[in-house]
C-alpha positions as CSV (number, residue, x, y, z in Angstrom):
1,M,-33.2,110.2,-66.3
2,Q,-35.7,113.0,-65.4
3,V,-39.4,113.3,-65.3
4,A,-41.7,116.3,-65.7
5,V,-44.6,116.9,-63.3
6,I,-48.0,118.4,-63.8
7,I,-49.6,119.4,-60.5
8,S,-52.8,121.3,-59.8
9,N,-53.2,121.2,-56.0
10,E,-51.4,120.6,-52.7
11,L,-52.1,116.9,-52.8
12,G,-49.1,116.4,-55.0
13,W,-46.8,118.7,-53.1
14,P,-45.0,116.1,-50.8
15,A,-44.4,113.9,-53.8
16,L,-43.0,116.8,-55.8
17,Q,-40.7,117.8,-53.0
18,A,-39.4,114.2,-52.7
19,L,-38.8,113.9,-56.4
20,A,-37.1,117.3,-56.5
21,A,-34.8,116.3,-53.7
22,Q,-33.6,113.4,-55.9
23,G,-32.8,115.8,-58.8
24,A,-35.4,113.9,-60.8
25,V,-37.7,116.8,-62.0
26,A,-36.9,118.5,-65.3
27,G,-39.8,121.0,-64.9
28,V,-43.2,121.6,-63.5
29,A,-46.5,122.6,-65.2
30,V,-49.3,124.1,-63.2
31,P,-52.7,124.5,-64.8
32,R,-54.6,127.8,-64.6
33,C,-57.7,126.3,-62.9
34,A,-59.9,127.2,-59.9
35,P,-59.1,128.2,-57.3
36,L,-56.6,130.5,-59.1
37,D,-55.0,131.9,-56.0
38,A,-54.2,128.3,-54.8
39,T,-52.6,127.3,-58.2
40,E,-50.7,130.6,-58.3
41,Q,-49.3,129.8,-54.8
42,L,-48.4,126.3,-55.9
43,A,-46.5,127.6,-58.9
44,E,-44.6,130.0,-56.6
45,Q,-43.8,127.1,-54.2
46,A,-42.5,124.9,-57.1
47,A,-40.2,127.8,-58.2
48,T,-38.7,127.9,-54.7
49,L,-37.4,124.4,-55.3
50,G,-35.4,125.7,-58.2
51,L,-37.6,124.1,-60.8
52,P,-38.7,125.8,-64.1
53,V,-42.4,126.3,-63.9
54,V,-44.9,126.9,-66.7
55,R,-48.6,127.7,-66.5
56,L,-51.1,125.8,-68.7
57,A,-54.4,127.2,-70.0
58,R,-57.2,124.9,-71.1
59,P,-57.9,126.5,-74.5
60,Q,-54.2,126.2,-75.5
61,L,-53.5,122.9,-73.6
62,A,-52.4,120.9,-76.6
63,P,-49.9,123.3,-78.1
64,E,-48.6,124.4,-74.7
65,L,-48.1,120.8,-73.6
66,A,-46.4,119.9,-76.9
67,A,-44.0,122.9,-76.6
68,W,-43.2,122.0,-73.0
69,L,-42.5,118.4,-73.9
70,R,-40.2,119.4,-76.8
71,E,-38.2,121.7,-74.5
72,L,-37.8,119.3,-71.5
73,Q,-37.6,115.9,-73.3
74,P,-38.7,114.0,-70.1
75,A,-38.7,110.3,-69.9
76,A,-42.2,110.4,-68.4
77,V,-44.7,112.9,-67.1
78,L,-46.1,112.4,-63.6
79,V,-49.6,113.9,-63.2
80,F,-51.1,114.9,-59.9
81,T,-54.9,115.7,-60.2
82,L,-55.0,117.5,-63.5
83,P,-58.7,118.4,-64.0
84,W,-58.5,118.3,-67.8
85,R,-58.0,115.4,-70.3
86,I,-54.5,115.1,-71.9
87,P,-54.8,115.3,-75.7
88,A,-54.5,111.7,-76.9
89,A,-51.9,112.6,-79.5
90,L,-49.5,113.7,-76.8
91,L,-49.8,110.6,-74.5
92,A,-47.1,108.7,-76.3
93,V,-44.6,111.6,-76.7
94,P,-42.7,110.8,-73.5
95,P,-41.0,107.4,-73.9
96,L,-42.5,106.1,-70.7
97,G,-45.8,107.9,-71.1
98,F,-48.0,110.0,-68.8
99,L,-48.3,108.4,-65.4
100,N,-51.3,109.5,-63.3
101,F,-51.4,109.5,-59.5
102,H,-55.0,108.7,-58.7
103,L,-55.7,109.0,-55.0
104,A,-58.2,106.2,-54.8
105,A,-58.5,102.5,-55.5
106,L,-58.9,101.5,-59.2
107,P,-60.9,100.4,-61.0
108,G,-63.7,100.6,-58.4
109,Y,-63.3,104.4,-57.7
110,R,-62.8,106.3,-60.9
111,G,-64.0,109.9,-61.1
112,P,-63.1,113.4,-60.0
113,E,-63.9,113.1,-56.2
114,P,-63.4,109.5,-55.2
115,L,-62.4,110.4,-51.6
116,F,-65.9,111.5,-50.8
117,W,-67.5,108.3,-52.1
118,Q,-65.0,106.0,-50.4
119,L,-65.8,107.6,-47.0
120,R,-69.5,107.8,-47.8
121,N,-69.6,104.1,-48.7
122,G,-67.7,103.0,-45.6
123,E,-64.6,101.6,-47.3
124,P,-61.9,100.4,-44.9
125,A,-59.1,101.8,-47.1
126,G,-58.3,104.1,-50.0
127,A,-55.2,104.0,-52.1
128,V,-52.5,105.8,-54.0
129,T,-52.7,104.3,-57.5
130,V,-50.3,105.0,-60.3
131,H,-51.6,104.1,-63.8
132,R,-50.5,104.9,-67.3
133,M,-52.9,107.4,-68.8
134,D,-54.8,106.7,-72.0
135,A,-57.6,108.5,-73.8
136,D,-60.2,108.0,-71.1
137,F,-60.3,109.3,-67.5
138,D,-58.8,106.9,-64.9
139,T,-58.3,104.0,-67.2
140,G,-55.1,102.5,-68.4
141,P,-52.9,99.8,-66.8
142,V,-51.9,100.1,-63.1
143,L,-48.2,100.2,-62.2
144,L,-48.4,100.7,-58.5
145,A,-51.2,100.6,-55.9
146,E,-50.5,101.4,-52.2
147,P,-53.5,100.9,-49.8
148,V,-54.1,103.7,-47.3
149,P,-56.3,102.8,-44.4
150,I,-59.4,104.9,-43.6
151,G,-59.7,105.2,-39.8
152,P,-63.1,105.1,-38.1
153,A,-62.9,108.8,-37.3
154,D,-61.2,110.0,-40.5
155,T,-62.7,113.0,-42.2
156,H,-62.3,113.8,-45.9
157,G,-59.5,116.2,-44.9
158,L,-57.6,113.7,-42.7
159,H,-57.7,111.0,-45.3
160,R,-56.7,113.4,-48.0
161,A,-53.7,114.4,-45.9
162,R,-52.7,110.7,-45.4
163,L,-53.0,110.1,-49.2
164,A,-50.8,113.2,-49.9
165,L,-48.1,111.9,-47.6
166,Q,-48.2,108.4,-48.9
167,A,-47.9,109.6,-52.5
168,A,-44.3,110.7,-51.7
169,P,-42.8,107.3,-51.0
170,V,-44.9,105.8,-53.9
171,A,-43.4,108.4,-56.2
172,L,-39.9,107.5,-55.1
173,R,-40.6,103.8,-55.7
174,L,-41.9,104.6,-59.1
175,L,-38.8,106.7,-59.9
176,A,-36.4,104.0,-58.7
177,S,-38.1,101.5,-61.0
178,L,-38.1,103.9,-64.0
179,R,-34.4,104.5,-63.4
180,G,-33.7,100.7,-63.2
181,E,-32.7,101.1,-59.6
182,G,-35.6,99.2,-58.2
183,P,-37.9,96.2,-59.0
184,P,-39.4,96.5,-62.5
185,L,-43.1,97.4,-62.6
186,T,-45.5,95.2,-64.6
187,P,-48.5,97.1,-66.0
188,V,-51.7,95.4,-64.9
189,P,-54.8,96.1,-67.1
190,Q,-57.8,97.3,-65.1
191,D,-60.7,94.9,-64.7
192,E,-63.5,96.6,-66.5
193,A,-66.0,94.2,-64.9
194,R,-65.2,95.8,-61.5
195,A,-64.9,99.3,-62.8
196,R,-67.2,102.1,-61.7
197,Y,-67.1,105.8,-62.4
198,W,-68.3,108.0,-59.5
199,P,-69.5,111.5,-60.6
200,R,-68.8,114.7,-58.7
201,P,-71.2,114.7,-55.8
202,A,-74.4,116.8,-56.4
203,L,-76.5,118.6,-53.8
204,A,-78.6,115.5,-53.1
205,D,-75.4,113.5,-52.4
206,V,-74.2,115.9,-49.7
207,S,-77.6,116.4,-48.1
208,V,-78.6,114.5,-45.0
209,R,-81.5,112.0,-45.3
210,W,-82.7,111.6,-41.8
211,T,-84.4,108.3,-42.7
212,E,-81.0,106.7,-43.1
213,P,-79.3,104.9,-40.2
214,A,-77.1,106.9,-37.8
215,A,-73.9,105.3,-39.0
216,A,-74.7,106.1,-42.7
217,I,-75.3,109.8,-41.8
218,E,-72.1,109.9,-39.7
219,R,-70.1,108.6,-42.7
220,L,-71.7,111.3,-44.9
221,V,-70.7,114.0,-42.3
222,R,-67.1,112.8,-42.3
223,A,-67.0,112.6,-46.1
224,A,-68.2,116.2,-46.4
225,N,-65.8,117.6,-43.8
226,P,-64.2,120.0,-44.8
227,W,-64.6,119.4,-48.5
228,N,-68.2,120.6,-48.6
229,R,-68.0,122.5,-45.3
230,G,-70.1,119.6,-43.9
231,A,-73.2,117.6,-44.7
232,L,-76.2,119.8,-45.4
233,T,-79.5,119.9,-43.6
234,T,-81.9,122.8,-42.6
235,L,-82.8,124.2,-39.3
236,R,-85.8,126.6,-39.3
237,G,-85.5,126.9,-43.0
238,Q,-81.8,128.0,-42.9
239,P,-78.8,125.8,-44.0
240,L,-77.2,123.9,-41.2
241,R,-74.0,122.0,-42.0
242,L,-73.0,119.0,-39.8
243,L,-69.2,118.7,-39.3
244,S,-69.1,116.1,-36.4
245,V,-71.8,113.8,-35.0
246,L,-71.9,110.8,-32.7
247,P,-74.2,107.9,-33.6
248,H,-76.4,106.1,-31.1
249,P,-77.6,102.8,-32.5
250,N,-80.0,102.0,-29.6
251,A,-81.9,105.2,-29.1
252,A,-85.3,103.5,-29.3
253,T,-86.9,106.7,-30.6
254,G,-90.3,105.2,-31.1
255,P,-92.8,106.8,-33.5
256,V,-90.9,110.2,-33.6
257,P,-90.3,111.2,-37.2
258,P,-86.6,111.1,-38.4
259,G,-85.0,114.6,-38.0
260,T,-86.8,115.4,-34.8
261,V,-84.8,116.6,-31.8
262,L,-85.1,114.0,-29.0
263,H,-82.9,115.7,-26.3
264,A,-81.7,119.2,-26.0
265,D,-79.9,120.1,-22.7
266,A,-76.4,121.0,-21.6
267,A,-75.8,117.5,-20.1
268,A,-77.0,115.3,-22.9
269,G,-76.4,117.7,-25.8
270,I,-78.7,117.7,-28.9
271,W,-79.8,114.3,-30.2
272,V,-81.7,113.9,-33.4
273,A,-83.8,110.9,-34.5
274,C,-82.6,108.9,-37.5
275,G,-83.9,105.9,-39.4
276,Q,-84.2,102.5,-37.9
277,R,-85.1,103.9,-34.4
278,E,-81.6,105.3,-34.1
279,A,-80.2,108.8,-33.2
280,L,-77.1,110.9,-33.4
281,R,-75.7,113.8,-31.4
282,L,-74.7,117.0,-33.0
283,D,-71.2,117.8,-31.9
284,M,-70.0,120.5,-34.4
285,V,-72.0,122.4,-36.9
286,A,-71.7,125.4,-39.2
287,L,-74.2,128.2,-39.8
288,E,-73.9,131.3,-41.8
289,E,-72.9,133.0,-38.6
290,G,-70.0,130.7,-37.9
291,Y,-69.0,127.4,-36.4
292,F,-70.6,126.1,-33.2
293,T,-70.6,123.1,-30.9
294,G,-73.9,121.3,-30.7
295,A,-74.3,122.5,-27.2
296,Q,-74.1,126.1,-28.4
297,L,-77.2,125.5,-30.5
298,L,-79.0,125.5,-27.2
299,Q,-78.4,129.2,-27.0
300,L,-80.4,129.6,-30.2
301,G,-83.3,128.0,-28.4
302,V,-83.2,124.6,-30.2
303,G,-85.4,122.3,-28.2
304,I,-87.1,119.0,-28.1
305,G,-89.6,118.4,-30.9
306,E,-87.8,120.8,-33.4
307,V,-87.4,119.2,-36.8
308,L,-84.4,119.2,-39.1
309,N,-85.1,118.6,-42.7
């Protein structure tokens, strides 16, 4: 028994390698989607595994997918982060259907960028969730769900890497079950009462609100690193992206407005007032000129009383 794989970014690469090593992959499809250079590289990498690779274009998705399925006759199609909706008429063509690897917990974290929201919301764990695809995004019964802890210092990039690595053993467990070599999987319908769809983060979602507590801003910073090149604020009217900060819950900042620089020296670093009389230290930031430590901002003349917006 063989499966086909649709893959659009490097998150699915460890799983594809693991499946290919088992001789389980009949072919690979890579969509032509942004960033094109990354998907081109992914197609080339898949070819190095000795797998036939096709490229999919969105305008011709239905006929191209139908032709691909007729040629390969896979038992199932495993999908890793396809940005487009599979035409409903094709979902039942493979005998075991289209099985999507959603790298977040379902049904609570549906949507195109759940990693950001799980980190932003302070969840203790994400998940690698395999569900059978149906006509809607991220719905359909769940076959496997493997929790992946979110560490207290995990950034979007670190958690993303952990999810990619965990997807490989999950894919092998799925394969063993589909082949009848492992425990059978019982599809579990998603509980719509607990379901929530999270949209792609907008500008307001990745922008720092200095009135928030320090811990909430720190979660935002980790959630936006490196996915959005950091959480966005402004310094002297110019964009300043925060990549690493350290909260201080007992700063006792008094009547100072949130966003105001409280300390700015080589010993203490740069501390900024937040909501609830808290503060945080700027450890790593990005400007148009490059990446800098918080202490290096002192060389730009950032001082006490300056305000970030």
